[in-house]
C-alpha positions as semicolon CSV with decimal commas, in nm:
position;residue;x (nm);y (nm);z (nm)
1;M;5,677;-7,497;0,257
2;L;5,421;-7,776;0,262
3;A;5,209;-7,592;0,519
4;L;5,210;-7,279;0,303
5;S;5,090;-7,462;-0,010
6;A;4,820;-7,642;0,190
7;R;4,705;-7,309;0,329
8;I;4,686;-7,151;-0,017
9;G;4,476;-7,440;-0,146
10;A;4,219;-7,400;0,131
11;R;4,081;-7,059;0,030
12;R;3,738;-6,994;0,177
13;C;3,483;-6,717;0,134
14;R;3,492;-6,478;0,430
15;R;3,117;-6,434;0,438
16;C;2,983;-6,788;0,403
17;G;3,290;-7,012;0,460
18;V;3,251;-7,201;0,132
19;N;3,565;-7,315;-0,049
20;V;3,612;-7,076;-0,344
21;M;3,931;-7,207;-0,500
22;G;3,862;-7,302;-0,856
23;R;3,510;-7,159;-0,853
24;K;3,416;-6,908;-1,115
25;L;3,146;-6,648;-1,156
26;R;2,974;-6,593;-1,489
27;I;2,879;-6,225;-1,501
28;T;2,642;-6,079;-1,763
29;L;2,558;-5,713;-1,817
30;V;2,177;-5,697;-1,826
31;K;2,112;-5,325;-1,781
32;S;2,291;-5,032;-1,940
33;P;2,522;-4,832;-1,711
34;I;2,427;-4,511;-1,895
35;G;2,284;-4,273;-1,638
36;S;2,430;-4,460;-1,341
37;K;2,695;-4,324;-1,109
38;P;3,044;-4,285;-1,257
39;Q;3,183;-4,525;-0,995
40;H;2,937;-4,793;-1,108
41;R;3,029;-4,737;-1,473
42;R;3,398;-4,780;-1,384
43;T;3,319;-5,098;-1,189
44;V;3,129;-5,247;-1,484
45;R;3,422;-5,161;-1,710
46;A;3,672;-5,311;-1,461
47;L;3,475;-5,635;-1,468
48;G;3,545;-5,647;-1,842
49;L;3,191;-5,573;-1,953
50;R;3,157;-5,338;-2,250
51;R;2,831;-5,429;-2,424
52;M;2,483;-5,528;-2,320
53;H;2,436;-5,904;-2,273
54;Q;2,813;-5,961;-2,281
55;T;2,926;-6,239;-2,049
56;V;3,263;-6,279;-1,878
57;E;3,398;-6,532;-1,628
58;H;3,613;-6,443;-1,329
59;E;3,755;-6,636;-1,036
60;A;3,516;-6,606;-0,741
61;G;3,739;-6,403;-0,511
62;D;3,640;-6,145;-0,252
63;A;3,727;-5,849;-0,477
64;I;3,517;-5,973;-0,769
65;R;3,225;-6,061;-0,541
66;G;3,238;-5,710;-0,393
67;M;3,239;-5,553;-0,738
68;V;2,940;-5,764;-0,843
69;R;2,756;-5,669;-0,524
70;A;2,818;-5,298;-0,593
71;V;2,661;-5,317;-0,940
72;S;2,409;-5,595;-0,872
73;H;2,133;-5,382;-1,022
74;L;2,319;-5,383;-1,357
75;V;2,455;-5,738;-1,381
76;R;2,345;-6,100;-1,336
77;A;2,597;-6,332;-1,172
78;E;2,590;-6,710;-1,143
79;E;2,843;-6,959;-1,014
80;V;2,994;-7,197;-1,264
């Protein structure tokens, strides 16, 4: 059981190898999704963004990073 908890605590980013446990991303909608692809509109909505210049914070996991990468032309993301 100790090995399992130690393994969970050592979560690293697959792409760059940086420890991502406890890190957060601050995501801000800077461009309107009107006129963009429906998949991109759904991704923005899934991130919790409804209005322009609204900011949300999410844990910096692989799924969230992938979503941000897909709509990078609509959002600004920074690590907190």
